[in-house]
C-alpha positions in Angstrom: -30.2 26.7 -70.6 -31.9 24.9 -73.5 -31.2 26.7 -76.9 -34.2 28.4 -78.5 -34.5 25.8 -81.2 -37.6 24.8 -83.2 -37.9 21.1 -83.9 -40.7 19.7 -86.1 -41.2 16.0 -86.5 -43.6 14.1 -88.7 -46.2 16.8 -89.4 -49.1 15.5 -91.5 -52.2 17.6 -92.6 -55.4 16.4 -94.3 -58.2 18.4 -95.9 -61.9 17.8 -95.4 -61.9 15.0 -98.0 -59.3 13.1 -96.2 -56.6 13.9 -98.7 -53.0 14.6 -97.6 -52.1 18.3 -98.0 -48.9 18.1 -96.1 -47.2 14.7 -95.6 -44.7 13.7 -92.9 -42.6 16.8 -92.8 -39.7 17.2 -90.3 -37.2 20.1 -89.9 -35.0 21.8 -87.4 -34.4 25.6 -87.0 -31.5 26.0 -84.6 -31.0 29.3 -82.6 -29.5 32.1 -84.6 -29.8 30.4 -88.0 -31.8 31.0 -91.1 -33.7 28.0 -92.6 -35.7 28.3 -95.8 -38.5 26.1 -97.1 -38.9 26.2 -100.8 -41.1 24.5 -103.4 -43.6 25.2 -106.1 -46.9 26.9 -105.5 -49.3 24.5 -103.8 -46.6 22.2 -102.4 -47.6 22.9 -98.8 -45.2 25.6 -97.7 -47.7 28.0 -96.1 -49.7 25.0 -94.7 -46.5 23.9 -93.0 -46.1 27.4 -91.4 -49.7 27.5 -90.3 -49.5 24.0 -88.8 -46.4 25.0 -86.8 -48.3 28.0 -85.5 -51.5 26.0 -84.9 -53.6 28.4 -87.1 -54.8 26.1 -89.8 -57.9 27.4 -91.7 -61.2 25.6 -91.6 -61.1 22.5 -93.8 -57.6 21.5 -92.9 -56.7 19.3 -89.9 -53.4 18.3 -88.3 -53.3 14.5 -88.2 -49.9 13.8 -86.6 -46.6 15.3 -85.7 -44.8 17.0 -82.8 -43.5 20.5 -82.4 -40.8 21.4 -79.8 -39.5 24.8 -78.8 -36.4 25.2 -76.6 -36.8 21.6 -75.5 -40.5 21.9 -74.5 -43.3 20.3 -76.6 -45.8 22.9 -77.9 -49.3 21.4 -77.8 -52.2 22.6 -80.0 -54.7 24.9 -78.5 -54.0 27.3 -75.6 -50.3 26.3 -75.1 -49.6 27.0 -78.8 -51.4 30.4 -78.6 -49.2 31.4 -75.6 -46.1 30.3 -77.4 -47.0 32.3 -80.5 -47.6 35.5 -78.5 -44.4 35.1 -76.4 -41.8 33.7 -78.8 -42.8 34.4 -82.4 -43.0 37.2 -84.9 -44.9 36.5 -88.2 -45.0 38.2 -91.6 -47.8 36.5 -93.4 -48.2 36.0 -97.2 -51.1 38.5 -97.4 -49.9 41.3 -95.1 -52.7 43.8 -95.9 -55.2 41.2 -94.8 -53.5 40.7 -91.5 -53.7 44.4 -90.5 -56.7 45.5 -88.5 -58.4 48.2 -90.7 -59.5 50.2 -87.8 -56.0 50.6 -86.2 -53.4 53.1 -87.0 -49.9 52.0 -87.9 -48.6 53.1 -84.5 -51.1 50.8 -82.7 -50.5 47.9 -85.1 -46.7 47.9 -84.5 -46.9 48.7 -80.8 -48.9 45.5 -80.3 -45.5 43.8 -80.2 -43.3 46.4 -78.4 -44.3 50.1 -78.0 -40.7 51.1 -77.2 -39.5 50.0 -80.6 -42.1 51.3 -83.0 -40.0 53.9 -84.7 -36.9 51.7 -84.9 -39.0 48.9 -86.4 -40.7 51.1 -89.0 -37.4 52.7 -90.0 -35.8 49.2 -90.3 -38.6 48.2 -92.6 -38.0 51.2 -94.8 -40.8 53.5 -93.7 -40.7 57.1 -92.4 -42.3 56.8 -88.9 -43.6 60.4 -88.9 -45.4 59.9 -92.2 -47.1 56.6 -91.6 -47.7 56.3 -87.8 -51.2 57.9 -87.9 -52.3 56.2 -91.1 -54.7 53.2 -91.3 -54.1 50.2 -93.7 -56.4 51.5 -96.4 -54.2 54.6 -96.7 -51.1 52.5 -97.5 -49.9 51.0 -100.7 -49.5 47.3 -101.0 -45.8 47.5 -100.5 -46.2 49.9 -97.5 -48.7 47.5 -95.9 -46.2 44.7 -96.2 -43.5 46.7 -94.6 -45.8 47.7 -91.7 -46.5 44.0 -91.2 -42.8 43.4 -91.2 -42.2 46.1 -88.7 -44.9 44.6 -86.5 -43.2 41.2 -86.8 -39.7 42.4 -85.8 -40.7 45.0 -83.2 -40.4 42.7 -80.2 -37.2 41.1 -81.3 -38.8 37.7 -81.3 -36.6 34.6 -80.7 -38.3 33.0 -83.7 -39.2 35.1 -86.8 -41.4 33.4 -89.5 -41.5 35.0 -92.9 -44.0 33.7 -95.5 -43.0 34.9 -99.0 -41.4 38.1 -97.6 -40.2 39.4 -101.0 -43.4 39.1 -103.0 -44.7 42.4 -104.4 -41.7 44.4 -103.1 -39.4 46.6 -105.1 -35.7 45.8 -105.1 -34.8 48.3 -102.4 -37.4 46.9 -100.0 -36.2 43.3 -100.8 -32.7 44.4 -99.8 -34.0 45.8 -96.5 -35.8 42.5 -95.6 -32.5 40.6 -96.4 -30.5 42.9 -94.2 -33.0 42.5 -91.3 -32.7 38.7 -91.6 -28.9 38.8 -91.8 -28.7 41.2 -88.8 -30.8 38.9 -86.6 -28.4 36.1 -87.3 -25.2 38.2 -86.9 -26.5 39.8 -83.6 -27.7 36.5 -82.4 -31.3 37.8 -81.9 -32.9 34.5 -82.8 -33.8 31.9 -85.4 -35.6 32.7 -88.7 -37.8 30.4 -90.8 -38.4 31.6 -94.3 -41.1 30.3 -96.7 -40.2 31.4 -100.2 -40.0 30.6 -103.9 -37.5 33.5 -104.4 -34.3 31.5 -105.2 -32.0 34.4 -105.2 -33.2 35.6 -101.8 -33.0 32.1 -100.3 -29.5 31.5 -101.8 -28.2 34.7 -100.3 -29.5 34.2 -96.8 -30.3 30.6 -95.8 -28.0 28.4 -93.8 -30.1 25.4 -94.8 -32.8 24.9 -97.5 -35.6 22.3 -97.3 -37.6 21.5 -100.5 -41.2 20.5 -100.6 -43.4 19.1 -103.4 -43.0 18.3 -107.0 -42.9 20.6 -110.0 -46.2 22.2 -110.9 -48.1 21.7 -114.1 -46.2 23.8 -116.7 -47.9 24.4 -120.1 -45.9 25.3 -123.2 -46.4 28.9 -124.2 -47.6 29.8 -127.6 -45.7 32.4 -129.6 -47.2 35.8 -129.4 -48.1 37.8 -132.5 -46.8 41.4 -132.7 -49.1 44.0 -131.0 -51.6 45.7 -133.3 -51.7 49.4 -134.0 -55.2 49.5 -132.6 -55.3 51.2 -129.2 -57.5 49.3 -126.8 -56.9 51.7 -123.9 -56.1 55.4 -124.3 -55.5 57.7 -121.4 -55.3 61.5 -121.8 -54.4 64.0 -119.1 -55.3 61.8 -116.2 -54.5 63.0 -112.7 -55.2 61.4 -109.3 -55.1 63.7 -106.3 -56.8 61.7 -103.5 -56.1 60.5 -100.9 -52.8 62.2 -101.8 -51.4 63.5 -105.1 -50.2 60.4 -106.9 -50.4 60.9 -110.7 -50.3 64.0 -112.7 -51.2 64.5 -116.4 -50.7 60.9 -117.5 -50.9 60.2 -121.2 -50.4 56.7 -122.7 -52.0 54.0 -124.8 -52.0 50.2 -124.7 -52.6 48.3 -127.9 -54.2 45.1 -128.8 -51.9 42.1 -128.0 -49.5 44.3 -126.1 -48.0 43.7 -122.6 -47.0 47.0 -121.0 -45.2 46.8 -117.6 -45.9 49.6 -115.1 -43.0 49.9 -112.8 -42.0 52.2 -109.9 -41.2 52.1 -106.2 -43.7 50.8 -103.6 -46.1 53.6 -102.7 -45.6 55.5 -106.0 -49.2 55.0 -107.1 -49.2 52.0 -109.4 -52.0 50.2 -107.8 -54.1 53.3 -107.5 -53.6 54.0 -111.2 -54.8 50.5 -112.1 -57.8 50.8 -109.8 -58.7 54.2 -111.4 -58.6 52.7 -114.9 -60.8 49.9 -113.6 -63.3 52.4 -112.2 -62.5 51.6 -108.6 -60.9 54.9 -107.7 -61.8 58.5 -108.5 -59.8 60.5 -111.0 -59.3 64.2 -110.6 -59.0 65.1 -114.3 -58.5 63.2 -117.6 -60.2 60.9 -120.0 -60.1 57.1 -120.4 -61.3 55.4 -123.6 -61.7 51.7 -124.5 -61.6 50.9 -128.2 -62.0 54.6 -129.0 -65.2 55.1 -126.8 -65.1 57.1 -123.6 -65.4 54.9 -120.6 -68.3 55.8 -118.3 -68.2 55.4 -114.5 -68.3 51.9 -113.1 -71.9 52.3 -111.9 -73.2 53.2 -115.4 -71.3 50.6 -117.5 -73.3 48.1 -119.5 -72.4 44.4 -119.6 -70.2 44.8 -122.6 -68.1 47.5 -120.9 -67.9 45.5 -117.7 -66.6 42.6 -119.7 -64.1 44.6 -121.6 -61.9 45.5 -118.6 -61.0 43.0 -115.9 -58.9 43.9 -112.8 -56.5 41.4 -111.2 -56.0 42.6 -107.6 -52.7 42.4 -105.8 -54.1 40.7 -102.7 -55.9 37.6 -103.9 -57.2 36.5 -100.5 -59.0 39.8 -100.1 -60.4 39.6 -103.6 -62.0 36.2 -103.2 -65.2 35.4 -101.5 -64.2 33.0 -98.7 -67.5 31.0 -99.0 -67.2 30.3 -102.7 -65.2 27.4 -104.2 -62.7 28.3 -106.8 -64.6 26.9 -109.8 -67.7 28.9 -108.7 -65.7 32.1 -108.4 -64.3 31.6 -112.0 -67.7 30.6 -113.5 -69.6 33.6 -112.2 -68.2 36.3 -114.6 -68.4 33.9 -117.5 -72.1 33.4 -116.8 -73.0 37.0 -115.9 -70.9 38.8 -118.5 -70.8 36.3 -121.4 -74.4 35.0 -121.1 -73.2 31.3 -120.7 -75.5 28.8 -119.1 -74.5 27.5 -115.6 -73.2 24.3 -117.1 -71.3 26.1 -119.9 -69.8 28.5 -117.4 -68.6 25.7 -115.1 -67.0 23.8 -118.0 -65.2 27.0 -119.1 -64.1 27.6 -115.5 -62.6 24.0 -115.3 -60.8 24.5 -118.6 -59.2 27.8 -117.5 -58.2 26.3 -114.2 -56.1 23.8 -116.0 -54.8 26.5 -118.4 -53.3 28.5 -115.4 -51.6 25.4 -114.1 -54.0 24.2 -111.4 -55.1 20.7 -110.8 -58.9 20.5 -111.3 -59.3 19.3 -107.7 -58.3 22.8 -106.6 -61.5 24.0 -108.1 -63.5 22.3 -105.4 -61.6 24.1 -102.6 -62.3 27.5 -100.9 -59.7 30.3 -100.7 -58.7 29.6 -97.1 -57.4 26.1 -98.0 -55.4 27.3 -101.1 -51.8 28.5 -101.1 -51.1 32.1 -101.9 -49.9 31.1 -105.4 -53.0 29.0 -106.0 -55.2 31.9 -105.0 -53.3 34.2 -107.3 -54.0 31.8 -110.2 -57.7 31.5 -109.3 -58.0 35.3 -109.4 -56.2 35.4 -112.8 -58.5 32.6 -114.1 -61.6 34.7 -113.0 -60.3 37.8 -114.8 -59.6 35.8 -118.0 -62.9 33.9 -118.0 -65.0 36.6 -119.7 -62.2 37.1 -122.3 -61.6 40.9 -121.7 -60.2 43.4 -124.1 -58.0 44.8 -121.4 -56.5 43.0 -118.3 -55.3 45.3 -115.5 -52.9 43.1 -113.5 -51.5 44.2 -110.2 -48.4 42.0 -109.4 -49.7 39.0 -111.3 -46.7 36.7 -110.5 -45.6 37.9 -107.1 -46.6 34.7 -105.2 -45.5 32.3 -107.9 -42.3 30.2 -108.3 -40.3 30.5 -111.5 -41.9 27.5 -113.3 -45.5 28.5 -112.4 -44.8 32.1 -113.3 -43.6 31.1 -116.7 -46.7 29.0 -117.2 -49.0 31.9 -116.2 -47.1 34.3 -118.5 -47.6 31.7 -121.3 -51.3 31.8 -120.7 -51.2 35.6 -121.1 -49.3 35.1 -124.3 -52.1 33.0 -125.7 -54.8 35.5 -124.7 -52.7 38.4 -126.1 -52.6 36.5 -129.4 -56.3 36.9 -129.6 -55.9 40.7 -129.2 -56.2 41.2 -125.4 -54.1 44.1 -124.1 -52.3 43.8 -120.7 -51.2 46.6 -118.4 -49.3 45.0 -115.5 -48.0 46.8 -112.4 -45.0 44.8 -111.3 -41.7 44.6 -109.5 -41.0 41.2 -111.1 -38.2 41.1 -113.7 -39.8 38.0 -115.2 -42.8 40.2 -116.3 -40.6 43.1 -117.3 -38.5 40.9 -119.6 -41.7 39.8 -121.4 -43.1 43.4 -121.8 -43.4 45.1 -125.1 -43.0 48.5 -123.4 -42.3 49.8 -119.9 -43.9 52.7 -118.2 -42.3 54.1 -115.1 -44.3 56.0 -112.4 -42.0 58.3 -110.4 -42.6 61.6 -108.6 -46.2 61.6 -109.9 -45.1 61.5 -113.6 -45.5 58.6 -116.0 -42.7 58.2 -118.5 -41.6 55.5 -120.9 -38.6 53.6 -119.6 -35.8 51.7 -121.2 -36.5 47.9 -121.5 -34.0 46.9 -118.9 -35.2 44.2 -116.5 -32.4 44.9 -114.0 -34.2 48.2 -113.2 -36.9 46.3 -111.3 -35.5 43.4 -109.3 -32.6 42.1 -111.4 -30.0 43.6 -109.0 -28.2 41.2 -106.7 -30.0 41.3 -103.3 -27.2 40.6 -100.9 -23.4 40.2 -101.0 -22.0 36.8 -100.3 -21.6 36.1 -96.6 
């Protein structure tokens, strides 16, 4: 019997302009091994995965190459679709976007194998009885990712493909993913291909590592000035009770030039709190002020108030209009909220694209043809374009490699030097290390935490094999 081995030879992908997005990539993933593909954001990691699965987005085209599974060539089109359904399990980079919003968790996971729903949910770190009847909009970002993971592993697929499986997860969830991958290998369940920029995760698990691309643009960061005593954001007695009780009697402030990290386990309510501050989620009680003035509801805010607060969503693909090019997306708030002309807004958008470490050519591309890390930087650029007083950032570096994350944090330093305040929900120790203060959300209470980056992701993921 031929081993269930994936063999890829000479894959090349071009975009609509005829430019090479992925050039002449070859790799082997033998049965019962773990192979990792690493590289900076935009190097083609996710494009490689999509090409293997024959699910390239519009605008990208496979030009050459061959894919073989268990000794049999897998041709594009229907043969590839049959192979995907029968032999693979996939955890995509934007898990919430892959979950059908009308389906319950039970139906989503049972797509793969109904008999293993509870086992798969438990293995992914979820309580089956509490999530089975929920739909995706009732899950936190971390829970949605774990549901997608449960769906990927439920049928014990001979080939598991994980695209940035540790992004936006707390340390406990990362350990669970690592244990699942290790168990697949040890129990000889099948092969695993990981796309990741998480060096610690890769080093702990991979039998073989393949690098793609060259280092990204990294800009030197400017020294930040100390936070001012002026409170940009003040929150008093804030409680969030719907869809479930998440936050009770929160009181805190964020000052001009300050970076405050909001930490806590997945599902604790960090995203909901940020959305409430942005006016995108109802609060039960409490008051929110910006620069000492009560903040009205989102529907009644004037242009100055809309400009003052910008929200950076956790799922960049869902936050971007798929029909708009990146530069158009970034220019729009600069034009509408700052009163710039169309030409001025476009020039400003091109400048900020470079500032967040993207090649200007990326500005001409649409979200579906950008990598997860590139989309994350486009969303950041859009949020920074109107020069807000407060940036609410939900996992701003989760899809970024170390070098690009440092460049992005450097961009935030420069904006903070101009007085912008940042409240960032994060599991990323790179963000926590840069924070002036840390707020921890646990058991519905918000408390100030010790500035110890090991609390949120600095713990060793896996013992040596």
